C-alpha positions in Angstrom: 45.6 87.3 44.5 47.6 84.1 45.0 50.1 82.8 42.2 48.8 79.4 42.8 46.2 78.1 40.0 42.7 79.5 40.3 40.5 77.7 42.4 37.5 75.8 41.3 35.1 77.0 43.9 35.3 80.3 45.4 33.3 82.0 48.3 30.9 84.6 46.6 29.4 88.1 47.3 25.8 88.4 47.5 25.0 88.1 43.8 21.2 86.7 44.2 20.1 86.5 40.3 23.1 86.4 38.7 24.3 83.7 36.7 27.4 81.5 38.2 30.7 82.4 36.2 32.2 79.9 34.5 35.6 78.9 33.4 35.7 81.6 30.6 34.6 84.3 32.5 37.2 83.1 35.5 39.7 83.2 33.6 38.8 86.6 32.1 38.6 87.6 36.1 42.5 86.3 36.6 43.8 88.6 33.7 42.4 91.2 35.0 43.9 90.6 38.2 47.4 89.8 36.7 47.2 92.8 34.8 46.7 95.0 38.1 50.5 93.4 39.8 52.1 96.6 39.8 50.2 98.7 37.7 51.3 101.9 39.4 54.5 101.3 38.4 53.6 100.7 34.7 53.4 103.7 32.1 50.5 104.5 30.5 51.9 103.0 27.0 52.5 99.7 29.0 48.6 99.8 30.4 47.6 100.0 26.9 49.8 97.7 25.4 51.6 100.0 22.9 55.1 101.4 21.7 56.0 105.0 23.1 56.3 105.7 19.3 52.7 104.6 18.8 50.2 106.7 16.5 47.0 108.5 17.5 45.5 105.6 15.8 47.1 102.7 17.3 46.5 104.4 20.6 42.8 104.5 20.0 42.7 101.2 18.8 43.9 99.8 21.7 41.9 101.2 24.2 39.1 100.3 22.1 40.0 96.8 22.2 40.8 97.0 26.1 37.9 98.7 26.8 35.8 95.9 24.9 37.4 93.7 26.8 37.6 94.8 30.3 34.8 97.0 30.4 32.4 96.4 33.9 29.4 95.6 31.9 30.6 92.0 30.6 31.2 91.0 33.8 27.9 92.4 35.6 25.9 89.6 34.5 28.1 87.4 36.7 28.1 86.4 40.0 31.5 87.4 41.3 33.4 88.3 44.3 33.5 92.1 45.6 37.5 91.8 44.9 36.9 91.0 41.6 34.0 93.3 41.1 37.1 96.2 42.6 39.6 94.6 40.5 37.5 95.2 36.8 36.5 99.0 38.2 40.5 99.6 38.8 41.6 98.0 35.4 39.2 100.4 33.5 40.0 103.5 35.2 43.7 102.7 34.4 42.6 101.9 30.6 41.0 104.9 30.5 43.4 107.3 32.0 46.1 105.8 29.6 44.0 107.0 26.9 42.9 110.2 28.2 46.7 110.9 28.4 47.7 109.6 25.5 44.8 110.8 22.9 45.5 114.3 23.6 48.5 116.2 21.6 49.2 118.4 24.6 48.6 115.9 27.9 50.8 113.7 26.0 54.0 115.7 25.5 53.9 116.6 29.1 53.3 112.9 30.2 56.7 112.1 28.1 58.5 114.9 29.3 57.4 113.6 33.1 58.5 110.0 31.7 62.0 111.2 30.7 62.9 113.2 33.9 62.0 110.1 36.1 64.6 108.4 34.1 67.3 110.6 34.2 66.3 110.5 38.1 64.8 113.5 38.7 62.4 111.6 40.9 64.9 112.6 43.7 65.7 115.9 43.1 64.5 118.8 45.5 62.7 122.2 44.2 65.1 125.4 45.1 62.3 126.6 47.7 63.2 123.2 49.6 59.6 121.8 48.8 58.4 118.6 47.5 60.7 116.8 45.5 59.6 115.9 41.8 58.3 112.0 43.1 56.0 113.7 45.3 54.9 115.8 42.6 54.5 113.3 39.9 52.8 111.4 42.9 50.2 114.0 43.7 49.2 114.4 39.7 48.7 110.9 39.5 46.3 110.5 42.5 44.4 113.8 41.3 44.1 111.9 37.8 42.9 108.7 39.9 40.6 111.0 42.0 38.9 112.5 39.4 38.8 109.4 37.4 37.1 107.6 40.9 34.3 110.1 41.4 33.8 110.1 37.4 33.3 105.9 38.3 30.9 106.9 41.3 33.2 106.2 43.9 33.2 109.7 46.1 34.7 107.8 49.4 38.0 106.3 47.3 38.1 109.7 45.3 38.3 111.8 48.5 41.0 109.9 49.8 42.8 110.0 46.5 42.4 114.4 46.6 43.3 114.3 50.6 46.6 112.3 50.0 47.6 114.6 46.7 47.3 117.9 48.6 49.8 116.6 51.2 52.3 117.4 48.6 50.8 120.0 46.4 48.3 121.9 48.5 47.3 124.4 45.7 46.2 122.1 43.1 43.2 123.3 42.3 41.3 120.2 40.6 42.5 118.2 44.4 40.8 121.1 46.2 38.0 120.8 44.1 37.6 117.1 44.3 38.2 117.0 47.7 35.5 119.4 48.6 33.2 117.9 46.3 33.5 114.4 46.8 32.8 115.6 50.7 29.7 116.9 49.9 28.9 113.8 48.1 29.9 111.5 51.1 27.5 113.8 53.4 24.6 113.7 50.9 24.5 109.7 50.8 23.5 110.1 54.6 20.9 112.7 53.8 21.1 116.0 51.9 22.3 119.1 53.5 21.7 122.6 52.0 24.4 124.1 54.5 26.9 121.4 53.3 26.2 122.2 49.6 26.1 126.2 50.5 29.7 125.7 51.8 31.0 123.2 49.3 29.8 126.3 46.0 31.6 129.0 48.4 34.9 126.7 48.5 34.8 126.0 44.8 33.8 129.3 43.5 36.9 130.6 45.3 38.9 127.7 43.5 37.7 128.8 40.3 37.8 132.5 41.0 41.9 131.7 41.3 42.0 129.8 37.7 41.7 132.7 35.7 40.1 133.6 32.8 42.0 131.0 30.4 43.8 127.8 30.4 43.1 125.4 33.2 41.1 122.1 34.4 37.2 121.9 33.2 36.6 119.6 36.7 36.5 122.3 39.5 33.7 124.1 36.8 31.8 121.4 36.4 31.9 120.5 40.3 30.5 123.9 40.8 27.8 123.4 38.2 26.9 120.1 39.9 26.7 121.9 43.4 24.6 125.1 42.0 22.1 122.5 40.4 21.9 120.6 43.9 20.7 124.3 45.3 18.5 125.1 42.1 20.6 127.7 41.6 19.9 127.4 37.8 21.8 130.3 36.4 25.0 129.8 38.4 25.0 126.5 37.5 24.5 126.8 33.6 27.3 129.5 33.7 29.9 127.0 35.4 29.1 124.3 33.2 29.6 126.5 30.0 33.1 127.7 31.7 33.7 123.9 31.6 33.0 123.5 27.9 34.6 126.2 27.2 37.7 124.8 28.8 37.3 121.0 27.6 34.3 121.1 24.4 34.8 117.4 24.7 33.7 117.1 28.4 30.6 114.5 28.2 29.5 115.4 31.4 29.3 119.2 31.4 27.3 118.8 27.8 25.1 116.0 29.6 24.4 118.5 33.2 23.5 121.3 30.6 21.5 119.5 28.6 19.3 118.4 31.8 18.9 122.1 33.1 17.4 122.9 29.4 15.1 120.4 29.5 13.6 121.3 33.3 10.5 123.0 33.4 10.4 126.7 35.0 9.2 125.6 38.5 10.3 122.5 40.3 11.6 120.9 43.7 14.9 120.4 43.4 16.9 117.4 45.6 16.3 120.0 49.0 12.6 120.1 48.6 12.9 123.6 47.8 11.3 125.4 44.8 12.9 126.2 42.1 12.2 130.2 41.1 11.9 131.2 37.6 
């Protein structure tokens, strides 16, 4: 976005059937672009507009207010440029991620510790093994979080790029490995179902989740594995993986939704690959 005044007339993407944006909507879109400036360097507190000492209720209220203001549904009815639509998606992802981190006590504690290391110049330190410096590790962690959020938003290709970049610094990150495998499957599947690719992805995800141990960890690899098993009509395996995701994070709405869908399925049904599910 240029710093010049907002133009009165702008070329629009193909948005047939949608309303032309009025001055109020254009002002909101401009605000989105302004908020995106330097957002990669902003802390989660700055993204939500709260102090570092903010309590849970203040964080929750700030998130709700911003989510209402910048939710994509508020812009969907208007004929906007593709760049504007992408900007709205990016700002909402940033707001959502900030809330996810700061609303969880343990995650917020880890995040605050990371920020303290950065403030002391820790981003320039190199580990004893001569591996990636802390700056690279922190950036990789951020890329993984972005990849998870972008994949959730439905952009598999953009998520794939984030995971791929993160793995250059942290090649053993299970969430990045699982996210990359699942995103690559979705990219391929967009061109047409591939049972071979699904089976390969399921095997890789099974290896990743097996190495995560029986306690702790992140729910995303199990969620992705459950979805792939579901695509292959392997209901029991899908259910087990999704239940494991919920054990790790009981608030994982995606895993709960997938499980409910599996439970509602009839005993025999053709799956996405045209194969008849066995009872």
